[in-house]
C-alpha positions as CSV (number, residue, x, y, z in Angstrom):
1,M,43.1,12.5,22.5
2,R,45.1,13.0,19.4
3,R,48.9,13.3,19.6
4,T,51.2,15.2,17.2
5,V,54.5,13.8,16.2
6,I,57.2,16.5,15.9
7,F,60.7,16.0,14.4
8,Y,63.4,17.5,16.6
9,K,65.8,20.0,14.8
10,T,69.2,21.0,16.1
11,P,70.0,24.7,16.7
12,D,71.8,24.7,13.3
13,G,68.7,23.2,11.5
14,K,69.7,19.6,11.1
15,C,67.0,17.0,11.6
16,P,68.5,13.7,12.9
17,I,65.2,11.7,12.6
18,E,64.8,12.9,9.0
19,E,68.4,12.0,8.2
20,F,67.8,8.5,9.7
21,L,64.7,7.9,7.7
22,Y,66.4,9.0,4.4
23,S,69.2,6.6,5.1
24,L,66.8,3.6,5.1
25,D,65.4,1.4,2.4
26,G,62.0,2.6,1.1
27,K,60.1,-0.3,2.5
28,V,61.6,0.1,6.0
29,A,61.0,3.8,6.0
30,Q,57.4,3.1,5.0
31,K,56.9,0.7,7.9
32,I,58.4,3.2,10.3
33,L,56.1,6.0,9.1
34,W,53.2,3.6,9.5
35,A,54.2,3.0,13.2
36,L,54.6,6.8,13.7
37,N,51.0,7.2,12.5
38,L,49.9,4.8,15.2
39,L,51.5,7.2,17.8
40,E,49.3,9.9,16.5
41,D,46.1,8.0,16.0
42,L,45.8,5.3,18.7
43,E,44.4,6.2,22.1
44,S,46.5,3.5,23.7
45,I,49.7,2.4,21.9
46,P,50.8,-1.2,22.3
47,S,54.0,-1.6,24.3
48,L,55.3,-3.7,21.5
49,Y,55.7,-0.5,19.6
50,F,56.2,2.2,22.3
51,K,57.5,2.1,25.8
52,K,59.2,4.4,28.3
53,L,62.9,3.6,29.0
54,T,63.6,3.1,32.6
55,G,66.4,5.1,34.3
56,T,66.0,8.0,31.8
57,D,64.7,11.5,32.0
58,G,61.4,10.8,30.3
59,I,62.8,9.2,27.1
60,W,60.5,6.8,25.2
61,E,61.4,4.3,22.5
62,C,59.4,3.5,19.4
63,R,60.3,0.0,18.2
64,I,59.8,-1.2,14.6
65,K,60.8,-4.6,13.5
66,Y,61.4,-5.2,9.8
67,G,63.0,-8.4,8.5
68,S,65.8,-9.4,11.0
69,N,66.4,-5.8,12.1
70,I,64.9,-3.8,14.9
71,Y,64.7,0.0,14.3
72,R,64.5,2.3,17.3
73,I,63.4,5.9,17.4
74,L,63.9,7.7,20.7
75,C,61.5,10.5,21.7
76,F,59.9,12.3,24.5
77,M,56.5,13.8,25.4
78,F,56.1,17.5,25.3
79,K,53.1,19.5,26.6
80,N,50.9,16.3,26.9
81,S,49.9,15.7,23.3
82,N,53.2,16.1,21.4
83,I,55.7,13.4,20.8
84,V,59.1,14.8,19.8
85,L,61.2,12.3,17.9
86,T,64.9,12.9,18.5
87,H,66.8,10.4,16.4
88,G,66.8,6.7,15.3
89,F,69.2,3.8,15.0
90,I,69.3,0.1,14.3
91,K,69.5,-1.8,17.5
92,K,72.1,-4.5,17.6
93,T,72.2,-5.2,21.3
94,Q,69.7,-6.3,24.0
95,K,70.0,-3.0,25.9
96,T,69.5,0.4,24.4
97,P,73.0,1.9,24.1
98,K,73.7,4.5,26.8
99,N,75.2,6.9,24.2
100,E,71.9,6.9,22.3
101,I,69.9,7.6,25.4
102,E,72.3,10.4,26.3
103,K,71.9,11.9,22.9
104,A,68.1,11.8,23.2
105,E,68.3,13.5,26.6
106,K,70.6,16.2,25.3
107,Y,68.2,16.9,22.4
108,K,65.3,16.9,24.8
109,S,66.9,19.6,27.1
110,D,67.9,21.7,24.0
111,F,64.3,21.4,22.6
112,I,62.7,22.4,25.9
113,K,65.1,25.3,26.5
114,R,64.6,26.7,23.0
115,S,60.8,26.3,23.1
116,Q,60.7,28.4,26.3
117,N,62.4,31.2,24.4
118,E,59.8,31.3,21.6
């Protein structure tokens, strides 16, 4: 089963994941894009790179380590074979910040609501 990675866009056309990628150094962005290709191509994605966040409404986390930093991209599954990337951040703490999870859940509900109207 092949998955498709989709970049979430806000109602006003902004793309938080694109903005995050553009803010990064070229080598870091390259490694993140490599990891995103794994999401599309691998049947089973190692939990080192991709895991469901407990206590959330279906939010997953894609983790990429580069140098001493850990980059996180939050996402959710949509219609079985789509992975919708909401936004990314550099993780500084052990736990994923609650405000980042809340942002991803807000983006998810907006995406689902708008996709039903299409």
